N, C-alpha and C positions, 0 to 999 in steps of 0.2 A: 877157530873159534868165532863162529858167526855171531853167537850171542854173547856179547860182553856186558858185564854188569857195569852200570855207571857208578862212579864214585859219588860220595856225598858232595864233593866240591863241584863236580859237573852238574849234579842235580840242582844245587843251589844257584849255580850260574844260569842254568836254563830257566829256573823259576824267576830269577832276577830279570832276565831278558823279557819274559812274559809280562812281568809286572811293569817294566819300563814301557813296553809297547802298549799295554793297557792304559797306563797313565797318559801316554801321548795321544791315544785315541780319544780318551775322555776329554782331554784339553782341546783337541781339535773339534770334538762334538760341541763343547761349550762355546768355542769361538764361532762355530757355524750358527748355533742358536742365536747368539748375540747379533751376528751379522744379519740374520733373517729378521730379527725384531727391529733393528735399525732400518732395514730396507722397507719393512712393512709400514713403519711410522712415516718414513719419507714418502712412500707411495700414497699413503692416506692423505698426508698434507698436500701433496701435489695434486691429488684427485680433487680435494676440496677447493684448491685454488682454481683448477681448471673448471670445476663446476660453477664456481662463483662468476668466473669470466664468461662462461657460456650463458649463464643467466642474464648477465648484463647485456650481452650481445642480443639475446632473444628479446629482452625488454626494449632495447633500442630499435630492433626491427618492428616490434609491435607498435611502438610509438610512431614510427614512420607510416605504418599502415593505418593507424587509428589516432590521429592527432588530438581528438577530443578526449580520448582516454588519458593521453599523456598530460593534457592540461588539467584534467580532473585530479590526477594523481599528484601533480605538482601543487595544486591548490590545497589538497588535503595535507600534504607534507608541510606546507607553509602554515596552515591552521594549527597543526600539532606543535610546530616550532614556536609559534606565537603564544600558544597556551602555556608551554613550558617556560617561556620568557616571562609572561605575566605572573605565573605562579611563583617563580623565583623572585620577581620584584616585590610581590605581595609579602612573601616570607621575609625578605630583607626589610621591608617597610615596618612590618610588625616587630621584628627584632629591634629596629632602631627606635620605635616608639617605646617598647618595653625598656630598653636600655636608658632612654632619656627619662622615663618615669622613675626608674630605679635610681638613677644618678641625681635627679632633681627632686627627690621625694622628701624635702625638708618641710617641717611644719610651717604653717602660715605665720606664726609668731616669730619663728626664726628668720623669716624672709623680710621682716620689718613691716608687715601689713598690720594695721591696727584693728581690723575687724576679725572676729572669731564667730563661728557659727553657733557655739553654745553659750555665748555671753548673755546675761539677763538684761543688759542695758542696751538693747536694740542692736547688738552686734559690735558695738564700739568698745574697745578695751578702756576701762577707766584707769586714770593715772592717780596713784596715791600721792599725797602731799609730800611724803618723805622722798619719793623717787623722782618727783617732777622737777625739783630745783626751785628757782625763784618763780613766783606767781607772775603771770602776764599782767601788763599794765591795763587799767580799766579806763584809760583815757580814750575818747572818741574824737577823731579829727573830722570836722565838718568840711566837706569839699565845696559845697555850694551854699551860698547864703540865701537869704530871702529877698535880696535885691535892695535892702534898706541900708546898705553900707558895705564896708569891707572892700576888698580889692575889686576894682571894676573889671579887671581881666578875668576874674573868677565868677563874676555875676552872670547868670544865664540870661540869654536874650528874652525879652518880654513878648 
């Protein structure tokens, strides 16, 4: 009996083996793809690092050959740096002024200043009799006499 029929068990066993091998191959293919992707990223990063280092070396060689170019490049970099610093200082100054204005924006009357811009009496706030308390004394003290008497120490020289 050269041709023997396979039983259903044998057929299922063979199909299972094929499925197992296919799954193993798919898993190996996925692992290979991931490894290639990681290697590609690493190579790109390494290439960028090498390119940057090569650029620095080329710039250094050019600076040795052309010192005036190097000085000019350094000056321009210093100008840019100074502009950024000045701009930052200006912004901080403006923020400080704005904050102090907002924090100290009390009305002039609240600050105890007697003058108001909109007052009809020349800018001085008038005190009412009820708020002012006792009236000031009307006496006037004379400091210097007319020389005809009084205290000789207080008499002006003639």
